C-alpha positions as CSV (number, residue, x, y, z in Angstrom):
1,M,0.0,0.0,0.0
2,T,1.1,3.5,-0.6
3,K,1.5,6.0,2.1
4,A,-1.7,7.9,1.1
5,Q,-3.7,4.6,1.2
6,E,-2.3,3.7,4.6
7,L,-3.2,7.2,5.9
8,E,-6.7,6.9,4.5
9,E,-7.2,3.5,6.2
10,R,-5.9,4.8,9.5
11,I,-8.3,7.8,9.2
12,K,-11.2,5.5,8.5
13,N,-10.3,3.4,11.5
14,L,-10.1,6.4,13.7
15,E,-13.4,7.7,12.5
16,K,-15.0,4.3,13.3
17,R,-13.5,4.4,16.8
18,V,-14.6,8.0,17.4
19,S,-18.1,7.0,16.2
20,L,-18.2,4.1,18.6
21,Q,-17.0,6.2,21.5
22,D,-19.6,8.8,20.7
23,E,-22.3,6.1,20.8
24,I,-21.0,4.7,24.1
25,I,-21.0,8.2,25.6
26,K,-24.5,8.9,24.4
27,R,-25.8,5.6,25.8
28,T,-24.0,6.2,29.1
29,L,-25.5,9.7,29.4
30,D,-29.0,8.3,28.6
31,F,-28.5,5.6,31.3
32,V,-27.3,8.2,33.9
33,Q,-30.3,10.5,33.1
34,Q,-32.7,7.7,33.5
35,A,-31.1,6.6,36.8
36,I,-31.3,10.2,38.1
37,K,-34.9,10.5,37.1
38,T,-35.7,7.1,38.8
39,Q,-33.8,8.1,41.9
40,F,-35.5,11.5,42.1
41,K,-38.9,9.9,41.6
42,Q,-38.2,7.5,44.4
43,W,-36.9,10.3,46.6
44,K,-40.1,12.3,46.1
45,E,-42.2,9.3,46.9
46,D,-40.1,8.6,50.1
47,Q,-40.4,12.2,51.2
48,G,-44.2,12.1,50.7
49,R,-44.4,8.9,52.7
50,F,-42.1,10.3,55.4
51,K,-44.3,13.4,55.7
52,R,-47.5,11.4,55.9
53,H,-46.1,9.1,58.6
54,S,-44.7,12.1,60.6
55,V,-48.1,13.9,60.5
56,E,-49.9,10.7,61.6
57,R,-47.4,10.1,64.4
58,M,-47.7,13.7,65.6
59,N,-51.5,13.5,65.5
60,R,-51.4,10.2,67.5
61,I,-49.1,11.7,70.1
62,M,-51.2,14.9,70.4
63,N,-54.3,12.7,70.8
64,E,-52.6,10.7,73.5
65,L,-51.6,13.9,75.3
66,G,-55.3,15.0,75.2
67,Y,-55.0,17.6,72.4
68,K,-57.3,17.7,69.4
69,T,-55.4,17.5,66.1
70,D,-56.0,20.0,63.3
71,S,-58.5,17.5,61.8
72,E,-60.5,17.6,65.1
73,G,-60.1,21.3,66.1
74,G,-56.8,22.3,67.7
75,E,-57.5,23.3,71.3
76,P,-56.5,21.2,74.3
77,D,-59.2,19.5,76.3
């Protein structure tokens, strides 16, 4: 092969490698984005659950202490 043909072959090989690397980077970024979205959704659900349980626990304790909760009024007995 001549020098020009060898250089053209090397360029084609480099272009293929760059293309594969670009595809790998794109897939990796897509995977990371999906993982972040999933984790954020799970975090929001956990926060909602935590808030509900906290309010329920507070209401139960307030009732045990003889106070009416917001759903019942708000003033102590």
